[in-house]
C-alpha positions as CSV (number, residue, x, y, z in Angstrom):
1,M,-30.1,-2.8,-7.5
2,I,-27.3,-2.3,-5.0
3,P,-24.5,-3.6,-7.3
4,L,-25.8,-1.3,-10.1
5,A,-25.8,1.7,-7.8
6,L,-22.3,1.0,-6.7
7,V,-21.1,0.7,-10.3
8,A,-22.9,3.9,-11.2
9,G,-21.5,5.7,-8.2
10,L,-17.9,4.7,-9.0
11,W,-18.3,5.7,-12.7
12,L,-19.8,9.1,-11.8
13,G,-17.1,9.7,-9.2
14,G,-14.5,9.4,-12.0
15,H,-16.5,11.8,-14.3
16,P,-17.3,14.7,-12.1
17,R,-18.4,17.1,-14.9
18,L,-21.6,14.9,-15.3
19,L,-22.6,15.4,-11.7
20,P,-24.8,18.3,-10.4
21,G,-23.0,20.5,-7.9
22,F,-24.4,19.1,-4.7
23,A,-23.6,15.5,-5.8
24,R,-20.2,16.5,-7.0
25,D,-19.3,17.6,-3.4
26,V,-20.3,14.1,-2.1
27,F,-18.6,12.0,-4.7
28,V,-15.4,14.0,-5.4
29,G,-14.6,15.9,-2.2
30,D,-13.1,19.3,-1.7
31,E,-12.7,22.0,-4.4
32,D,-9.0,21.3,-5.1
33,T,-9.7,17.6,-5.7
34,R,-12.7,18.5,-8.0
35,V,-10.6,20.9,-10.1
36,V,-8.0,18.2,-10.8
37,A,-10.6,15.5,-11.5
38,E,-12.6,17.9,-13.8
39,A,-9.5,18.9,-15.7
40,I,-8.5,15.3,-16.3
41,D,-12.1,14.5,-17.3
42,R,-12.2,17.4,-19.7
43,I,-8.9,16.4,-21.4
44,E,-10.0,12.8,-21.7
45,A,-13.3,13.8,-23.3
46,D,-12.4,16.7,-25.5
47,F,-8.7,16.6,-26.5
48,Y,-8.4,16.2,-30.3
49,R,-6.8,12.7,-29.9
50,P,-7.6,10.1,-27.3
51,I,-5.4,9.9,-24.2
52,P,-5.9,7.0,-21.7
53,R,-7.2,8.3,-18.4
54,G,-4.5,6.4,-16.5
55,Q,-1.8,8.2,-18.5
56,L,-3.3,11.6,-17.5
57,V,-3.4,10.6,-13.8
58,D,0.2,9.5,-14.0
59,A,1.2,12.8,-15.6
60,A,-0.8,14.8,-12.9
61,V,0.9,13.0,-10.0
62,E,4.3,13.2,-11.7
63,G,3.8,16.9,-12.2
64,A,2.9,17.5,-8.6
65,V,6.0,15.6,-7.4
66,G,8.1,17.7,-9.9
67,T,7.0,20.9,-8.3
68,L,8.7,19.8,-5.0
69,R,12.1,20.4,-6.7
70,D,13.5,17.5,-4.6
71,R,15.8,15.2,-6.5
72,F,15.1,12.3,-4.1
73,S,11.3,12.3,-4.4
74,A,9.7,10.5,-7.3
75,Y,6.5,9.0,-8.7
76,F,6.5,5.4,-9.9
77,D,3.7,4.6,-12.3
78,P,2.2,1.1,-11.9
79,R,4.7,-0.6,-14.2
80,E,7.7,1.2,-12.7
81,Y,6.5,0.3,-9.2
82,R,6.1,-3.3,-10.1
83,D,9.7,-3.3,-11.5
84,F,10.9,-1.5,-8.4
85,R,9.5,-4.2,-6.1
86,E,10.8,-7.0,-8.2
87,T,14.3,-5.7,-8.0
88,A,14.2,-6.4,-4.3
89,D,13.7,-10.1,-5.1
90,S,17.0,-12.1,-5.1
91,R,16.0,-13.6,-8.4
92,F,16.4,-10.2,-10.1
93,S,19.8,-9.0,-11.1
94,G,21.6,-6.2,-12.8
95,V,24.5,-5.4,-15.1
96,G,27.4,-5.1,-12.5
97,L,27.6,-1.4,-11.7
98,A,27.9,0.7,-8.6
99,V,26.4,4.1,-9.3
100,R,25.4,7.4,-7.7
101,G,22.9,10.0,-8.7
102,D,23.9,12.7,-11.2
103,R,21.7,15.5,-12.6
104,R,22.0,13.7,-16.0
105,G,21.3,10.2,-14.7
106,L,23.6,7.8,-12.9
107,R,27.3,8.2,-12.7
108,I,29.2,4.9,-12.6
109,T,31.5,4.6,-9.6
110,R,32.5,1.0,-10.0
111,V,32.4,-1.6,-12.7
112,Y,32.6,-5.2,-11.3
113,D,35.1,-7.6,-12.9
114,K,33.7,-10.0,-15.4
115,S,30.2,-8.4,-15.2
116,P,28.0,-7.6,-18.2
117,A,28.8,-3.9,-17.8
118,A,32.6,-4.7,-17.9
119,R,32.1,-6.8,-21.1
120,A,30.1,-3.9,-22.6
121,G,33.1,-1.6,-22.1
122,L,31.5,0.7,-19.5
123,R,33.9,2.7,-17.3
124,V,34.1,4.5,-14.0
125,G,33.0,8.1,-14.7
126,D,30.6,7.3,-17.5
127,V,27.1,8.6,-16.9
128,V,24.0,6.4,-17.8
129,T,21.5,8.9,-19.2
130,R,18.8,6.6,-20.5
131,A,17.5,3.0,-19.7
132,G,15.5,1.8,-22.7
133,R,13.5,4.8,-23.9
134,R,13.3,6.4,-20.4
135,S,15.5,9.4,-19.6
136,L,17.1,9.1,-16.2
137,A,17.8,12.9,-15.9
138,G,16.4,14.2,-12.7
139,M,15.1,10.9,-11.4
140,P,16.0,9.7,-7.9
141,E,18.7,7.1,-7.7
142,D,16.4,4.3,-6.5
143,A,14.0,4.9,-9.4
144,S,16.8,5.0,-12.0
145,T,18.5,1.8,-10.8
146,A,15.2,0.0,-10.8
147,L,14.9,0.6,-14.5
148,I,18.4,-0.9,-15.1
149,K,17.8,-4.0,-12.9
150,G,15.7,-7.0,-14.0
151,P,15.6,-10.7,-14.4
152,A,18.8,-12.5,-15.3
153,G,19.0,-13.1,-19.1
154,S,16.8,-10.1,-20.0
155,E,18.3,-7.2,-21.9
156,V,18.4,-3.4,-21.3
157,R,19.6,-0.8,-23.7
158,L,21.7,1.9,-21.9
159,T,22.6,5.3,-23.3
160,I,26.0,6.4,-22.0
161,R,27.6,9.8,-21.8
162,R,31.4,9.7,-21.8
163,G,33.0,13.1,-22.0
164,A,31.5,15.0,-24.9
165,R,30.1,12.0,-26.7
166,S,27.1,9.7,-26.2
167,F,26.7,6.1,-27.3
168,S,24.4,3.1,-26.6
169,R,25.0,-0.5,-25.5
170,T,22.6,-3.3,-25.1
171,V,23.5,-5.2,-22.0
172,T,22.3,-8.6,-20.9
173,R,21.4,-8.7,-17.2
174,A,23.0,-11.4,-15.0
175,T,23.1,-12.4,-11.3
176,I,26.0,-10.4,-9.9
177,A,27.9,-11.8,-6.9
178,V,29.2,-8.7,-5.1
179,P,30.9,-9.2,-1.8
180,V,29.4,-6.8,0.8
181,V,32.6,-6.8,2.9
182,Q,36.2,-7.2,1.8
183,R,39.0,-7.5,4.3
184,R,42.8,-7.1,3.8
185,S,45.9,-6.3,5.9
186,R,48.5,-3.5,5.7
187,E,51.7,-2.8,7.5
188,V,52.3,0.5,9.1
189,G,55.7,1.0,10.9
190,G,55.9,-2.8,11.4
191,R,52.4,-3.0,12.9
192,R,49.5,-4.7,11.2
193,V,46.4,-2.8,10.3
194,G,43.1,-4.2,9.1
195,V,41.3,-2.6,6.2
196,V,37.6,-3.4,6.1
197,A,35.7,-2.1,3.0
198,L,31.9,-2.1,3.1
199,E,30.1,-2.1,-0.2
200,S,26.6,-1.1,1.0
201,F,24.3,-1.1,4.1
202,S,22.2,-4.0,2.8
203,S,20.3,-6.3,5.2
204,G,22.8,-8.3,7.3
205,A,25.8,-6.1,6.3
206,H,26.6,-5.4,10.0
207,A,27.2,-9.1,10.7
208,E,29.8,-9.3,7.9
209,V,31.5,-6.2,9.3
210,Y,31.6,-7.7,12.8
211,A,33.1,-10.9,11.4
212,A,35.7,-9.0,9.4
213,V,36.7,-6.8,12.4
214,R,37.0,-9.9,14.7
215,A,39.1,-11.7,12.0
216,A,41.4,-8.6,11.8
217,Q,41.9,-8.6,15.5
218,R,42.6,-12.3,15.6
219,G,45.2,-11.7,12.9
220,G,47.0,-9.2,15.1
221,A,45.6,-5.9,13.8
222,R,46.6,-3.0,16.0
223,G,44.2,-0.6,14.2
224,L,41.5,-0.5,11.6
225,V,40.5,1.5,8.5
226,L,36.8,1.3,7.7
227,D,36.6,2.0,4.0
228,L,33.3,3.5,3.0
229,R,34.4,5.0,-0.3
230,G,31.7,4.5,-3.0
231,N,29.2,3.2,-0.5
232,P,25.8,4.6,-1.5
233,G,24.1,3.8,1.8
234,G,21.1,1.5,2.4
235,L,19.3,0.7,5.6
236,V,19.4,3.1,8.5
237,K,19.1,0.1,10.9
238,E,22.3,-1.3,9.4
239,A,24.0,2.0,9.9
240,Q,23.1,1.9,13.6
241,L,24.4,-1.6,14.0
242,V,27.7,-0.9,12.1
243,A,28.4,2.2,14.2
244,S,27.6,0.1,17.3
245,A,30.6,-2.1,16.5
246,F,32.8,0.7,17.6
247,L,30.7,2.6,20.2
248,T,29.8,1.4,23.7
249,D,26.8,3.6,24.1
250,G,25.2,7.0,23.1
251,P,23.4,8.4,20.1
252,I,24.2,7.6,16.5
253,V,21.5,9.4,14.5
254,T,18.3,11.3,15.0
255,T,15.5,11.4,12.5
256,R,12.9,14.2,12.2
257,G,10.1,15.0,9.9
258,R,6.9,17.0,9.7
259,N,4.7,13.9,10.0
260,V,7.4,11.5,11.4
261,E,7.9,11.1,15.1
262,E,11.4,12.2,16.2
263,D,13.6,9.2,17.0
264,T,17.2,8.8,18.1
265,L,18.9,5.6,17.4
266,Q,21.4,4.6,20.1
267,A,24.4,2.3,20.1
268,T,23.3,-1.2,21.0
269,G,25.9,-1.6,23.8
270,D,27.6,-4.7,22.4
271,P,30.7,-3.4,20.4
272,V,33.2,-5.7,18.9
273,A,36.0,-3.1,18.8
274,P,35.3,-0.3,21.3
275,R,38.9,0.8,21.7
276,L,40.7,-0.3,18.5
277,P,42.2,2.8,16.8
278,L,40.0,3.6,13.9
279,V,40.0,5.8,10.7
280,V,37.0,6.1,8.4
281,L,37.9,6.5,4.7
282,V,35.3,8.4,2.6
283,D,34.9,10.1,-0.8
284,R,32.3,12.0,-2.8
285,N,30.3,8.8,-3.5
286,T,29.9,8.0,0.3
287,A,26.2,8.7,0.9
288,S,23.2,8.2,3.1
289,A,23.7,5.5,5.7
290,A,27.4,5.6,5.1
291,E,27.3,9.3,6.0
292,I,25.4,8.5,9.2
293,V,28.2,6.1,10.3
294,S,31.0,8.5,9.3
295,G,29.3,11.5,11.0
296,A,28.5,9.6,14.2
297,L,32.0,8.2,14.6
298,Q,33.4,11.7,13.9
299,D,31.1,13.5,16.3
300,R,31.7,11.0,19.0
301,D,35.5,11.4,18.6
302,R,35.7,7.7,18.0
303,A,37.4,7.9,14.6
304,R,39.2,10.4,12.3
305,V,37.6,10.8,8.9
306,V,40.0,10.9,5.9
307,G,39.2,11.5,2.2
308,R,36.9,13.9,0.4
309,S,33.7,15.5,1.5
310,T,30.8,13.1,1.2
311,F,27.8,13.2,-1.0
312,G,25.5,15.2,1.3
313,K,22.2,13.3,1.5
314,G,20.7,14.5,4.7
315,V,17.2,13.2,4.1
316,F,15.3,10.0,4.0
317,Q,12.3,8.7,1.9
318,E,9.2,6.6,2.4
319,V,7.6,4.6,-0.4
320,V,3.8,5.1,-0.3
321,P,1.7,2.8,-2.5
322,L,-1.2,4.4,-4.3
323,A,-4.6,3.1,-5.4
324,N,-3.7,2.9,-9.1
325,G,-0.9,0.5,-8.4
326,G,1.8,3.2,-8.5
327,A,3.6,4.7,-5.6
328,L,5.2,7.8,-4.3
329,D,8.9,7.7,-3.2
330,L,8.6,10.8,-1.0
331,T,11.2,12.6,1.1
332,V,9.5,12.7,4.6
333,G,12.3,13.7,6.9
334,R,15.9,14.6,7.7
335,Y,18.5,12.9,9.8
336,F,21.0,14.5,12.2
337,T,24.4,13.5,13.6
338,P,25.0,13.3,17.4
339,D,26.2,17.0,17.3
340,G,22.9,18.0,15.6
341,R,24.4,18.4,12.1
342,N,22.2,17.8,9.1
343,L,24.5,16.7,6.3
344,G,22.4,17.7,3.4
345,G,24.5,19.5,0.8
346,T,27.7,19.7,2.8
347,G,28.2,16.0,3.6
348,V,30.8,14.9,6.1
349,V,33.8,17.1,5.9
350,P,36.9,14.9,6.5
351,D,39.4,15.7,9.3
352,I,42.2,15.0,6.7
353,Q,41.6,15.8,3.0
354,A,42.9,13.1,0.7
355,S,42.1,11.9,-2.8
356,D,43.4,9.5,-5.5
357,D,45.2,10.4,-8.6
358,P,43.4,8.6,-11.5
359,A,46.6,8.4,-13.4
360,S,48.4,6.6,-10.6
361,P,48.0,2.9,-9.7
362,A,48.7,3.7,-6.0
363,D,45.8,4.2,-3.5
364,E,46.8,7.6,-2.2
365,A,43.7,8.0,-0.1
366,L,44.3,4.7,1.7
367,G,47.9,5.7,2.3
368,A,46.7,8.9,3.9
369,A,44.3,6.9,6.1
370,L,47.2,4.6,7.2
371,R,49.4,7.6,8.0
372,A,46.6,9.2,10.1
373,L,46.3,5.9,12.0
374,A,50.0,5.4,12.6
375,P,50.5,7.6,15.7
376,R,47.7,5.8,17.5
377,L,49.0,2.3,17.1
378,S,50.4,0.6,20.2
């Protein structure tokens, strides 16, 4: 009898309109919860064509998230959440794009050489508006990119907006080898300068930055440009460690939220270049963890920032799994620079404004960074 009672209880809990009032309170909970459950139950039972209950639940949660009017919060249905988790596995790959969020979908900021995206003719500035049959408009960046990524050899059909026209391309995913850090040298007034470009704040990125900075110093670099252009961010812990390469102590970022304990991340106290003259190069695609580093080094007077105002993502999210196999990707707090700035909307405003001319092969922004560094070289 006990198993039968449990089954009956679970079934009645999912069909509250069949319960008497006193029992409904026990099985379903407070009035607000009952209203939602009753509405879903009524639609499932009486709508002129059958709608799976799971689809109604997905729509209800997605609608609730939509009322937040927060472009960084999203609901993953069970299939989307499974895909989202699988993209974290190294066996899963993409099409060879760096992107940032756009109200219409994902704006392409970089197309990697010899990648499937390059072979498909995609370009910087294109906007990916659909992945398969799913519109990316209004979706958070993580959710959108999860729909594009997948196992190597599988296909995804992308709808692209280029200027006033739209077109589609079917692209075969592949394992993309993208270097996290790239290092090169430049000469400024007869003195050598290292340029270290960081692609993203993925796990272990700080170790590659440290190695590149040490190599630049061994090569005789008298100064350094940390190039964070197009860097979409990543792990806050990596941001702390990268900033710690240049700071001996003190705060880097503070996180605060309504249900998140306030926490200030400090420099670790083991810098690899605490006094090397430094410039940070940014653009409108510098976001999230990259803004944390830029803002911290600017506030602490450790580096001058050169380029364009950054993306302006001053919040962070938490992924909360749900009982139906889906998940909420929910904005739960904001982060603040050492001077107490929240960068939401405004981003990091450079000390020196500089941008590239798309029609010129020269890197004007890097040139401006090198000129800003020149007076500080010994």
